C-alpha positions in Angstrom: -8.0 8.2 -14.8 -8.5 4.7 -16.3 -8.7 1.2 -14.8 -5.8 0.2 -16.9 -3.4 3.1 -15.9 -4.0 3.4 -12.0 -0.7 3.3 -10.2 -0.3 -0.2 -8.5 2.0 -1.1 -5.5 2.7 -4.4 -3.8 3.4 -4.5 0.0 2.2 -6.6 3.3 -0.9 -5.5 5.4 0.6 -4.7 8.9 -2.7 -3.5 10.5 -6.5 -4.9 10.0 -7.9 -3.2 13.4 -10.4 -1.1 11.5 -13.5 -2.0 9.9 -13.2 -2.2 6.4 -9.7 -0.9 6.1 -6.2 -2.4 6.1 -3.1 -0.6 6.6 -0.3 -1.9 3.8 3.4 -1.4 4.1 4.9 -0.9 0.8 8.8 -1.0 0.9 10.9 0.5 -2.3 14.5 0.2 -2.8 16.8 3.4 -3.4 20.0 3.7 -4.6 22.0 6.1 -2.7 23.9 8.3 -5.2 27.4 8.8 -3.7 27.6 5.3 -2.5 25.6 3.3 -4.7 24.1 1.0 -2.3 20.3 0.3 -2.2 18.3 1.4 0.7 15.0 0.3 1.8 12.3 2.8 2.2 9.2 1.8 3.9 5.7 3.9 3.3 2.3 2.9 5.0 -1.0 3.3 2.9 -4.5 3.0 4.3 -6.4 0.7 1.6 -10.1 -0.2 1.6 -11.1 -3.5 2.1 -14.7 -3.8 1.7 -15.4 -7.7 2.6 -12.8 -7.8 5.4 -11.0 -10.9 3.6 -7.5 -10.0 4.2 -5.4 -10.4 7.5 -2.0 -9.2 9.0 0.9 -10.7 6.8 -1.2 -11.1 3.6 1.0 -9.9 0.6 -1.6 -7.7 -1.5 -1.5 -5.4 -4.4 -3.3 -2.2 -4.4 -4.5 0.1 -6.6 -4.9 3.8 -6.4 -8.6 5.5 -6.6 -10.7 8.0 -5.9 -10.6 9.2 -2.4 -12.8 7.2 -0.2 -12.0 8.9 3.2 -9.8 11.3 5.0 -6.9 8.8 4.6 -8.3 6.0 2.1 -6.9 7.0 -1.6 -6.3 2.9 -2.2 
């Protein structure tokens, strides 16, 4: 996978209690088939933060990478 073709997601950091790990919540909007109303979908990703430079509430862009640990792939 080339660096320029990796999947990127934008979200907010909701937890930063583990060392070198940040939990990022990504919100996506999906349109309902029948009612055509937009519904928000939330998903949390574990992202690698080597220098512990981000804090809770920061808006970040995460990028897919090789598996770093059991849960971290971003």
